[in-house]
mmCIF file of the N, C-alpha and C atoms, coordinates in Angstrom:
data_MODEL
# 
_entry.id   MODEL 
# 
loop_
_atom_site.group_PDB 
_atom_site.id 
_atom_site.type_symbol 
_atom_site.label_atom_id 
_atom_site.label_alt_id 
_atom_site.label_comp_id 
_atom_site.label_asym_id 
_atom_site.label_entity_id 
_atom_site.label_seq_id 
_atom_site.pdbx_PDB_ins_code 
_atom_site.Cartn_x 
_atom_site.Cartn_y 
_atom_site.Cartn_z 
_atom_site.occupancy 
_atom_site.B_iso_or_equiv 
_atom_site.pdbx_formal_charge 
_atom_site.auth_seq_id 
_atom_site.auth_comp_id 
_atom_site.auth_asym_id 
_atom_site.auth_atom_id 
_atom_site.pdbx_PDB_model_num 
ATOM 1   N N  . MET A 1 1  ? 103.388 65.475  78.660  1.00 0.00 ? 1  MET A N  1 
ATOM 2   C CA . MET A 1 1  ? 102.382 65.263  79.675  1.00 0.00 ? 1  MET A CA 1 
ATOM 3   C C  . MET A 1 1  ? 101.297 64.350  79.096  1.00 0.00 ? 1  MET A C  1 
ATOM 4   N N  . THR A 1 2  ? 100.957 63.352  79.848  1.00 0.00 ? 2  THR A N  1 
ATOM 5   C CA . THR A 1 2  ? 99.929  62.425  79.388  1.00 0.00 ? 2  THR A CA 1 
ATOM 6   C C  . THR A 1 2  ? 98.537  63.049  79.584  1.00 0.00 ? 2  THR A C  1 
ATOM 7   N N  . ASP A 1 3  ? 97.567  62.428  78.914  1.00 0.00 ? 3  ASP A N  1 
ATOM 8   C CA . ASP A 1 3  ? 96.189  62.906  79.056  1.00 0.00 ? 3  ASP A CA 1 
ATOM 9   C C  . ASP A 1 3  ? 95.719  62.799  80.507  1.00 0.00 ? 3  ASP A C  1 
ATOM 10  N N  . ASP A 1 4  ? 96.103  61.711  81.174  1.00 0.00 ? 4  ASP A N  1 
ATOM 11  C CA . ASP A 1 4  ? 95.700  61.515  82.564  1.00 0.00 ? 4  ASP A CA 1 
ATOM 12  C C  . ASP A 1 4  ? 96.318  62.596  83.467  1.00 0.00 ? 4  ASP A C  1 
ATOM 13  N N  . GLN A 1 5  ? 97.562  62.915  83.263  1.00 0.00 ? 5  GLN A N  1 
ATOM 14  C CA . GLN A 1 5  ? 98.212  63.962  84.046  1.00 0.00 ? 5  GLN A CA 1 
ATOM 15  C C  . GLN A 1 5  ? 97.545  65.315  83.787  1.00 0.00 ? 5  GLN A C  1 
ATOM 16  N N  . PHE A 1 6  ? 97.208  65.560  82.538  1.00 0.00 ? 6  PHE A N  1 
ATOM 17  C CA . PHE A 1 6  ? 96.540  66.813  82.192  1.00 0.00 ? 6  PHE A CA 1 
ATOM 18  C C  . PHE A 1 6  ? 95.180  66.908  82.892  1.00 0.00 ? 6  PHE A C  1 
ATOM 19  N N  . ARG A 1 7  ? 94.410  65.817  82.899  1.00 0.00 ? 7  ARG A N  1 
ATOM 20  C CA . ARG A 1 7  ? 93.104  65.798  83.571  1.00 0.00 ? 7  ARG A CA 1 
ATOM 21  C C  . ARG A 1 7  ? 93.265  66.023  85.071  1.00 0.00 ? 7  ARG A C  1 
ATOM 22  N N  . GLN A 1 8  ? 94.276  65.389  85.655  1.00 0.00 ? 8  GLN A N  1 
ATOM 23  C CA . GLN A 1 8  ? 94.508  65.570  87.089  1.00 0.00 ? 8  GLN A CA 1 
ATOM 24  C C  . GLN A 1 8  ? 94.879  67.023  87.396  1.00 0.00 ? 8  GLN A C  1 
ATOM 25  N N  . LEU A 1 9  ? 95.721  67.599  86.585  1.00 0.00 ? 9  LEU A N  1 
ATOM 26  C CA . LEU A 1 9  ? 96.124  68.986  86.769  1.00 0.00 ? 9  LEU A CA 1 
ATOM 27  C C  . LEU A 1 9  ? 94.938  69.931  86.599  1.00 0.00 ? 9  LEU A C  1 
ATOM 28  N N  . ARG A 1 10 ? 94.124  69.658  85.602  1.00 0.00 ? 10 ARG A N  1 
ATOM 29  C CA . ARG A 1 10 ? 92.931  70.475  85.373  1.00 0.00 ? 10 ARG A CA 1 
ATOM 30  C C  . ARG A 1 10 ? 91.962  70.373  86.549  1.00 0.00 ? 10 ARG A C  1 
ATOM 31  N N  . GLN A 1 11 ? 91.780  69.170  87.070  1.00 0.00 ? 11 GLN A N  1 
ATOM 32  C CA . GLN A 1 11 ? 90.888  68.985  88.214  1.00 0.00 ? 11 GLN A CA 1 
ATOM 33  C C  . GLN A 1 11 ? 91.440  69.713  89.442  1.00 0.00 ? 11 GLN A C  1 
ATOM 34  N N  . LEU A 1 12 ? 92.731  69.644  89.629  1.00 0.00 ? 12 LEU A N  1 
ATOM 35  C CA . LEU A 1 12 ? 93.365  70.344  90.743  1.00 0.00 ? 12 LEU A CA 1 
ATOM 36  C C  . LEU A 1 12 ? 93.127  71.855  90.635  1.00 0.00 ? 12 LEU A C  1 
ATOM 37  N N  . LEU A 1 13 ? 93.261  72.379  89.438  1.00 0.00 ? 13 LEU A N  1 
ATOM 38  C CA . LEU A 1 13 ? 93.018  73.794  89.216  1.00 0.00 ? 13 LEU A CA 1 
ATOM 39  C C  . LEU A 1 13 ? 91.566  74.155  89.526  1.00 0.00 ? 13 LEU A C  1 
ATOM 40  N N  . LEU A 1 14 ? 90.636  73.339  89.090  1.00 0.00 ? 14 LEU A N  1 
ATOM 41  C CA . LEU A 1 14 ? 89.222  73.590  89.386  1.00 0.00 ? 14 LEU A CA 1 
ATOM 42  C C  . LEU A 1 14 ? 88.957  73.540  90.889  1.00 0.00 ? 14 LEU A C  1 
ATOM 43  N N  . ASP A 1 15 ? 89.564  72.570  91.556  1.00 0.00 ? 15 ASP A N  1 
ATOM 44  C CA . ASP A 1 15 ? 89.405  72.463  93.012  1.00 0.00 ? 15 ASP A CA 1 
ATOM 45  C C  . ASP A 1 15 ? 89.977  73.687  93.717  1.00 0.00 ? 15 ASP A C  1 
ATOM 46  N N  . LEU A 1 16 ? 91.122  74.148  93.253  1.00 0.00 ? 16 LEU A N  1 
ATOM 47  C CA . LEU A 1 16 ? 91.737  75.329  93.862  1.00 0.00 ? 16 LEU A CA 1 
ATOM 48  C C  . LEU A 1 16 ? 90.887  76.572  93.632  1.00 0.00 ? 16 LEU A C  1 
ATOM 49  N N  . ARG A 1 17 ? 90.299  76.699  92.472  1.00 0.00 ? 17 ARG A N  1 
ATOM 50  C CA . ARG A 1 17 ? 89.421  77.841  92.202  1.00 0.00 ? 17 ARG A CA 1 
ATOM 51  C C  . ARG A 1 17 ? 88.193  77.819  93.102  1.00 0.00 ? 17 ARG A C  1 
ATOM 52  N N  . ALA A 1 18 ? 87.648  76.635  93.313  1.00 0.00 ? 18 ALA A N  1 
ATOM 53  C CA . ALA A 1 18 ? 86.484  76.512  94.198  1.00 0.00 ? 18 ALA A CA 1 
ATOM 54  C C  . ALA A 1 18 ? 86.870  76.866  95.635  1.00 0.00 ? 18 ALA A C  1 
ATOM 55  N N  . GLU A 1 19 ? 88.020  76.405  96.063  1.00 0.00 ? 19 GLU A N  1 
ATOM 56  C CA . GLU A 1 19 ? 88.493  76.724  97.413  1.00 0.00 ? 19 GLU A CA 1 
ATOM 57  C C  . GLU A 1 19 ? 88.758  78.222  97.551  1.00 0.00 ? 19 GLU A C  1 
ATOM 58  N N  . GLN A 1 20 ? 89.316  78.829  96.524  1.00 0.00 ? 20 GLN A N  1 
ATOM 59  C CA . GLN A 1 20 ? 89.575  80.258  96.543  1.00 0.00 ? 20 GLN A CA 1 
ATOM 60  C C  . GLN A 1 20 ? 88.267  81.040  96.675  1.00 0.00 ? 20 GLN A C  1 
ATOM 61  N N  . ALA A 1 21 ? 87.251  80.626  95.954  1.00 0.00 ? 21 ALA A N  1 
ATOM 62  C CA . ALA A 1 21 ? 85.947  81.289  96.033  1.00 0.00 ? 21 ALA A CA 1 
ATOM 63  C C  . ALA A 1 21 ? 85.359  81.160  97.438  1.00 0.00 ? 21 ALA A C  1 
ATOM 64  N N  . ALA A 1 22 ? 85.486  79.979  98.037  1.00 0.00 ? 22 ALA A N  1 
ATOM 65  C CA . ALA A 1 22 ? 84.974  79.766  99.388  1.00 0.00 ? 22 ALA A CA 1 
ATOM 66  C C  . ALA A 1 22 ? 85.721  80.645  100.394 1.00 0.00 ? 22 ALA A C  1 
ATOM 67  N N  . LEU A 1 23 ? 87.027  80.764  100.220 1.00 0.00 ? 23 LEU A N  1 
ATOM 68  C CA . LEU A 1 23 ? 87.812  81.610  101.119 1.00 0.00 ? 23 LEU A CA 1 
ATOM 69  C C  . LEU A 1 23 ? 87.446  83.084  100.961 1.00 0.00 ? 23 LEU A C  1 
ATOM 70  N N  . ARG A 1 24 ? 87.169  83.497  99.746  1.00 0.00 ? 24 ARG A N  1 
ATOM 71  C CA . ARG A 1 24 ? 86.742  84.885  99.526  1.00 0.00 ? 24 ARG A CA 1 
ATOM 72  C C  . ARG A 1 24 ? 85.441  85.169  100.269 1.00 0.00 ? 24 ARG A C  1 
ATOM 73  N N  . LEU A 1 25 ? 84.523  84.220  100.237 1.00 0.00 ? 25 LEU A N  1 
ATOM 74  C CA . LEU A 1 25 ? 83.261  84.396  100.960 1.00 0.00 ? 25 LEU A CA 1 
ATOM 75  C C  . LEU A 1 25 ? 83.500  84.510  102.459 1.00 0.00 ? 25 LEU A C  1 
ATOM 76  N N  . LYS A 1 26 ? 84.404  83.691  102.981 1.00 0.00 ? 26 LYS A N  1 
ATOM 77  C CA . LYS A 1 26 ? 84.722  83.755  104.413 1.00 0.00 ? 26 LYS A CA 1 
ATOM 78  C C  . LYS A 1 26 ? 85.348  85.097  104.771 1.00 0.00 ? 26 LYS A C  1 
ATOM 79  N N  . VAL A 1 27 ? 86.241  85.588  103.936 1.00 0.00 ? 27 VAL A N  1 
ATOM 80  C CA . VAL A 1 27 ? 86.878  86.884  104.183 1.00 0.00 ? 27 VAL A CA 1 
ATOM 81  C C  . VAL A 1 27 ? 85.837  88.002  104.144 1.00 0.00 ? 27 VAL A C  1 
ATOM 82  N N  . ASP A 1 28 ? 84.934  87.943  103.178 1.00 0.00 ? 28 ASP A N  1 
ATOM 83  C CA . ASP A 1 28 ? 83.876  88.954  103.093 1.00 0.00 ? 28 ASP A CA 1 
ATOM 84  C C  . ASP A 1 28 ? 83.006  88.946  104.349 1.00 0.00 ? 28 ASP A C  1 
ATOM 85  N N  . LYS A 1 29 ? 82.658  87.762  104.812 1.00 0.00 ? 29 LYS A N  1 
ATOM 86  C CA . LYS A 1 29 ? 81.828  87.633  106.019 1.00 0.00 ? 29 LYS A CA 1 
ATOM 87  C C  . LYS A 1 29 ? 82.572  88.176  107.227 1.00 0.00 ? 29 LYS A C  1 
ATOM 88  N N  . LEU A 1 30 ? 83.830  87.831  107.364 1.00 0.00 ? 30 LEU A N  1 
ATOM 89  C CA . LEU A 1 30 ? 84.622  88.317  108.490 1.00 0.00 ? 30 LEU A CA 1 
ATOM 90  C C  . LEU A 1 30 ? 84.759  89.834  108.441 1.00 0.00 ? 30 LEU A C  1 
ATOM 91  N N  . SER A 1 31 ? 84.937  90.384  107.259 1.00 0.00 ? 31 SER A N  1 
ATOM 92  C CA . SER A 1 31 ? 85.025  91.845  107.112 1.00 0.00 ? 31 SER A CA 1 
ATOM 93  C C  . SER A 1 31 ? 83.729  92.509  107.572 1.00 0.00 ? 31 SER A C  1 
ATOM 94  N N  . GLU A 1 32 ? 82.608  91.932  107.185 1.00 0.00 ? 32 GLU A N  1 
ATOM 95  C CA . GLU A 1 32 ? 81.317  92.473  107.613 1.00 0.00 ? 32 GLU A CA 1 
ATOM 96  C C  . GLU A 1 32 ? 81.172  92.394  109.132 1.00 0.00 ? 32 GLU A C  1 
ATOM 97  N N  . ASP A 1 33 ? 81.571  91.272  109.724 1.00 0.00 ? 33 ASP A N  1 
ATOM 98  C CA . ASP A 1 33 ? 81.485  91.098  111.172 1.00 0.00 ? 33 ASP A CA 1 
ATOM 99  C C  . ASP A 1 33 ? 82.371  92.111  111.895 1.00 0.00 ? 33 ASP A C  1 
ATOM 100 N N  . CYS A 1 34 ? 83.564  92.328  111.381 1.00 0.00 ? 34 CYS A N  1 
ATOM 101 C CA . CYS A 1 34 ? 84.477  93.292  112.002 1.00 0.00 ? 34 CYS A CA 1 
ATOM 102 C C  . CYS A 1 34 ? 83.926  94.702  111.899 1.00 0.00 ? 34 CYS A C  1 
ATOM 103 N N  . LEU A 1 35 ? 83.327  95.022  110.786 1.00 0.00 ? 35 LEU A N  1 
ATOM 104 C CA . LEU A 1 35 ? 82.729  96.345  110.620 1.00 0.00 ? 35 LEU A CA 1 
ATOM 105 C C  . LEU A 1 35 ? 81.582  96.533  111.605 1.00 0.00 ? 35 LEU A C  1 
ATOM 106 N N  . ARG A 1 36 ? 80.752  95.528  111.760 1.00 0.00 ? 36 ARG A N  1 
ATOM 107 C CA . ARG A 1 36 ? 79.643  95.626  112.727 1.00 0.00 ? 36 ARG A CA 1 
ATOM 108 C C  . ARG A 1 36 ? 80.173  95.787  114.142 1.00 0.00 ? 36 ARG A C  1 
ATOM 109 N N  . PHE A 1 37 ? 81.248  95.068  114.474 1.00 0.00 ? 37 PHE A N  1 
ATOM 110 C CA . PHE A 1 37 ? 81.840  95.179  115.805 1.00 0.00 ? 37 PHE A CA 1 
ATOM 111 C C  . PHE A 1 37 ? 82.413  96.582  116.008 1.00 0.00 ? 37 PHE A C  1 
ATOM 112 N N  . HIS A 1 38 ? 83.080  97.110  114.989 1.00 0.00 ? 38 HIS A N  1 
ATOM 113 C CA . HIS A 1 38 ? 83.635  98.461  115.079 1.00 0.00 ? 38 HIS A CA 1 
ATOM 114 C C  . HIS A 1 38 ? 82.512  99.483  115.274 1.00 0.00 ? 38 HIS A C  1 
ATOM 115 N N  . GLN A 1 39 ? 81.419  99.324  114.536 1.00 0.00 ? 39 GLN A N  1 
ATOM 116 C CA . GLN A 1 39 ? 80.283  100.232 114.692 1.00 0.00 ? 39 GLN A CA 1 
ATOM 117 C C  . GLN A 1 39 ? 79.714  100.138 116.106 1.00 0.00 ? 39 GLN A C  1 
ATOM 118 N N  . PHE A 1 40 ? 79.644  98.930  116.644 1.00 0.00 ? 40 PHE A N  1 
ATOM 119 C CA . PHE A 1 40 ? 79.181  98.747  118.021 1.00 0.00 ? 40 PHE A CA 1 
ATOM 120 C C  . PHE A 1 40 ? 80.100  99.488  118.983 1.00 0.00 ? 40 PHE A C  1 
ATOM 121 N N  . GLN A 1 41 ? 81.420  99.339  118.791 1.00 0.00 ? 41 GLN A N  1 
ATOM 122 C CA . GLN A 1 41 ? 82.375  100.021 119.669 1.00 0.00 ? 41 GLN A CA 1 
ATOM 123 C C  . GLN A 1 41 ? 82.207  101.537 119.597 1.00 0.00 ? 41 GLN A C  1 
ATOM 124 N N  . MET A 1 42 ? 82.077  102.060 118.386 1.00 0.00 ? 42 MET A N  1 
ATOM 125 C CA . MET A 1 42 ? 81.932  103.512 118.234 1.00 0.00 ? 42 MET A CA 1 
ATOM 126 C C  . MET A 1 42 ? 80.642  103.998 118.893 1.00 0.00 ? 42 MET A C  1 
ATOM 127 N N  . ASN A 1 43 ? 79.566  103.249 118.753 1.00 0.00 ? 43 ASN A N  1 
ATOM 128 C CA . ASN A 1 43 ? 78.308  103.616 119.401 1.00 0.00 ? 43 ASN A CA 1 
ATOM 129 C C  . ASN A 1 43 ? 78.442  103.553 120.910 1.00 0.00 ? 43 ASN A C  1 
ATOM 130 N N  . ALA A 1 44 ? 79.137  102.540 121.413 1.00 0.00 ? 44 ALA A N  1 
ATOM 131 C CA . ALA A 1 44 ? 79.324  102.394 122.854 1.00 0.00 ? 44 ALA A CA 1 
ATOM 132 C C  . ALA A 1 44 ? 80.155  103.555 123.392 1.00 0.00 ? 44 ALA A C  1 
ATOM 133 N N  . LEU A 1 45 ? 81.189  103.957 122.666 1.00 0.00 ? 45 LEU A N  1 
ATOM 134 C CA . LEU A 1 45 ? 82.024  105.076 123.107 1.00 0.00 ? 45 LEU A CA 1 
ATOM 135 C C  . LEU A 1 45 ? 81.248  106.391 123.103 1.00 0.00 ? 45 LEU A C  1 
ATOM 136 N N  . SER A 1 46 ? 80.364  106.541 122.147 1.00 0.00 ? 46 SER A N  1 
ATOM 137 C CA . SER A 1 46 ? 79.604  107.790 122.067 1.00 0.00 ? 46 SER A CA 1 
ATOM 138 C C  . SER A 1 46 ? 78.575  107.893 123.194 1.00 0.00 ? 46 SER A C  1 
ATOM 139 N N  . ASN A 1 47 ? 78.254  106.776 123.836 1.00 0.00 ? 47 ASN A N  1 
ATOM 140 C CA . ASN A 1 47 ? 77.305  106.788 124.955 1.00 0.00 ? 47 ASN A CA 1 
ATOM 141 C C  . ASN A 1 47 ? 77.972  107.185 126.260 1.00 0.00 ? 47 ASN A C  1 
ATOM 142 N N  . GLY A 1 48 ? 79.271  107.385 126.239 1.00 0.00 ? 48 GLY A N  1 
ATOM 143 C CA . GLY A 1 48 ? 79.981  107.797 127.452 1.00 0.00 ? 48 GLY A CA 1 
ATOM 144 C C  . GLY A 1 48 ? 80.216  106.630 128.385 1.00 0.00 ? 48 GLY A C  1 
ATOM 145 N N  . PRO A 1 49 ? 80.228  106.919 129.687 1.00 0.00 ? 49 PRO A N  1 
ATOM 146 C CA . PRO A 1 49 ? 80.571  105.873 130.660 1.00 0.00 ? 49 PRO A CA 1 
ATOM 147 C C  . PRO A 1 49 ? 79.462  104.856 130.921 1.00 0.00 ? 49 PRO A C  1 
ATOM 148 N N  . VAL A 1 50 ? 78.328  105.024 130.279 1.00 0.00 ? 50 VAL A N  1 
ATOM 149 C CA . VAL A 1 50 ? 77.213  104.093 130.479 1.00 0.00 ? 50 VAL A CA 1 
ATOM 150 C C  . VAL A 1 50 ? 77.558  102.767 129.810 1.00 0.00 ? 50 VAL A C  1 
ATOM 151 N N  . PRO A 1 51 ? 77.542  101.656 130.573 1.00 0.00 ? 51 PRO A N  1 
ATOM 152 C CA . PRO A 1 51 ? 77.858  100.362 129.943 1.00 0.00 ? 51 PRO A CA 1 
ATOM 153 C C  . PRO A 1 51 ? 76.803  99.977  128.904 1.00 0.00 ? 51 PRO A C  1 
ATOM 154 N N  . VAL A 1 52 ? 77.279  99.419  127.816 1.00 0.00 ? 52 VAL A N  1 
ATOM 155 C CA . VAL A 1 52 ? 76.396  99.001  126.727 1.00 0.00 ? 52 VAL A CA 1 
ATOM 156 C C  . VAL A 1 52 ? 76.602  97.516  126.506 1.00 0.00 ? 52 VAL A C  1 
ATOM 157 N N  . ASP A 1 53 ? 75.505  96.778  126.499 1.00 0.00 ? 53 ASP A N  1 
ATOM 158 C CA . ASP A 1 53 ? 75.612  95.336  126.255 1.00 0.00 ? 53 ASP A CA 1 
ATOM 159 C C  . ASP A 1 53 ? 75.838  95.083  124.768 1.00 0.00 ? 53 ASP A C  1 
ATOM 160 N N  . MET A 1 54 ? 76.726  94.153  124.492 1.00 0.00 ? 54 MET A N  1 
ATOM 161 C CA . MET A 1 54 ? 76.995  93.772  123.111 1.00 0.00 ? 54 MET A CA 1 
ATOM 162 C C  . MET A 1 54 ? 75.812  92.948  122.603 1.00 0.00 ? 54 MET A C  1 
ATOM 163 N N  . PRO A 1 55 ? 75.357  93.233  121.381 1.00 0.00 ? 55 PRO A N  1 
ATOM 164 C CA . PRO A 1 55 ? 74.271  92.424  120.813 1.00 0.00 ? 55 PRO A CA 1 
ATOM 165 C C  . PRO A 1 55 ? 74.664  90.940  120.757 1.00 0.00 ? 55 PRO A C  1 
ATOM 166 N N  . ASP A 1 56 ? 73.681  90.084  120.936 1.00 0.00 ? 56 ASP A N  1 
ATOM 167 C CA . ASP A 1 56 ? 73.943  88.644  120.962 1.00 0.00 ? 56 ASP A CA 1 
ATOM 168 C C  . ASP A 1 56 ? 74.639  88.143  119.704 1.00 0.00 ? 56 ASP A C  1 
ATOM 169 N N  . GLU A 1 57 ? 74.271  88.698  118.528 1.00 0.00 ? 57 GLU A N  1 
ATOM 170 C CA . GLU A 1 57 ? 74.890  88.222  117.297 1.00 0.00 ? 57 GLU A CA 1 
ATOM 171 C C  . GLU A 1 57 ? 76.393  88.501  117.301 1.00 0.00 ? 57 GLU A C  1 
ATOM 172 N N  . LEU A 1 58 ? 76.816  89.624  117.899 1.00 0.00 ? 58 LEU A N  1 
ATOM 173 C CA . LEU A 1 58 ? 78.248  89.904  117.980 1.00 0.00 ? 58 LEU A CA 1 
ATOM 174 C C  . LEU A 1 58 ? 78.910  89.065  119.066 1.00 0.00 ? 58 LEU A C  1 
ATOM 175 N N  . LYS A 1 59 ? 78.189  88.796  120.151 1.00 0.00 ? 59 LYS A N  1 
ATOM 176 C CA . LYS A 1 59 ? 78.739  87.917  121.185 1.00 0.00 ? 59 LYS A CA 1 
ATOM 177 C C  . LYS A 1 59 ? 79.045  86.547  120.612 1.00 0.00 ? 59 LYS A C  1 
ATOM 178 N N  . ASP A 1 60 ? 78.149  86.052  119.785 1.00 0.00 ? 60 ASP A N  1 
ATOM 179 C CA . ASP A 1 60 ? 78.348  84.733  119.166 1.00 0.00 ? 60 ASP A CA 1 
ATOM 180 C C  . ASP A 1 60 ? 79.582  84.743  118.262 1.00 0.00 ? 60 ASP A C  1 
ATOM 181 N N  . ILE A 1 61 ? 79.773  85.832  117.515 1.00 0.00 ? 61 ILE A N  1 
ATOM 182 C CA . ILE A 1 61 ? 80.872  85.924  116.568 1.00 0.00 ? 61 ILE A CA 1 
ATOM 183 C C  . ILE A 1 61 ? 82.207  86.071  117.279 1.00 0.00 ? 61 ILE A C  1 
ATOM 184 N N  . PHE A 1 62 ? 82.250  86.968  118.263 1.00 0.00 ? 62 PHE A N  1 
ATOM 185 C CA . PHE A 1 62 ? 83.523  87.319  118.893 1.00 0.00 ? 62 PHE A CA 1 
ATOM 186 C C  . PHE A 1 62 ? 83.747  86.645  120.231 1.00 0.00 ? 62 PHE A C  1 
ATOM 187 N N  . GLY A 1 63 ? 82.812  85.810  120.654 1.00 0.00 ? 63 GLY A N  1 
ATOM 188 C CA . GLY A 1 63 ? 82.997  85.037  121.879 1.00 0.00 ? 63 GLY A CA 1 
ATOM 189 C C  . GLY A 1 63 ? 83.028  85.894  123.125 1.00 0.00 ? 63 GLY A C  1 
ATOM 190 N N  . ALA A 1 64 ? 82.313  86.985  123.125 1.00 0.00 ? 64 ALA A N  1 
ATOM 191 C CA . ALA A 1 64 ? 82.293  87.878  124.299 1.00 0.00 ? 64 ALA A CA 1 
ATOM 192 C C  . ALA A 1 64 ? 81.218  87.453  125.267 1.00 0.00 ? 64 ALA A C  1 
# 
């Protein structure tokens, strides 16, 4: 393997690690959003048949 190929491979690895970190952040954010939505659903169910408006922040996330 030439030095240039090694540098390209190393850069690719660094780029992939950065992308992996960014994807982890997105997954963490989505998990938090899903948990908040689930909590909203559980609260709405505990209120019985009374309709409950979804908070605007969840409407923005889930397109409701």
